[in-house]
Phi, psi and omega in degrees: 000132180279170186297320182297317179292319179299318179297318180295316178297318179298315180297320179294316178296317179298319178297317179295318179297319179297315179296315179296320178298317177297319178296321178297313181297323179291336181276348179292144180293142178283131177250122179251156171257128179234131185252139175293132188248351187241174176291277179240136180187179183280128178308319188280000176273109184305326181292345178282351181244148181289334178241026182084170180303136181300148174250182183293350178253004188257151170273126179251118180247127170239096187227014184254016184083005183274173180229121175263127181257132181246122178227356182247156177285161171065034170280137189210154171203168177276311178230134177248125182233117178242116179058047186294315186259158180306135179084357180255155175214155178198150185224143167239131174244118180246116178253340175194182180082201181211151177222137177227121170264109190298325184252299180199169173230146175238114182243102179070045181301298174243343178256211181240119178236140180228130174236112181250125181234114177251357179186179179082189185230130174242133177164000000 
């Protein structure tokens, strides 16, 4: 194979790899960070969060001193953070329903986090 043909084949392969890589990145789920915006309220009320109620791909932060109350089934997030940073606090009160943090939860890492469960299922 001469040099000119090799260069053309290389450019074509590079182009295909670039296109496939871009398609892969576009297919990844979008992960949003959503922050609790009110004092005390229902977790499932989208207006209580700056980006709407968290989904299974979202980071959920309650760091404004507020309290999210859970009474419905199938509440979910990817990461749950309560009072993660110094000087911040956040609370979840679960009296019924269910909540699942798909990856992990941080409750009071450097701040103050409280998770109170009197009913329902967490896991």
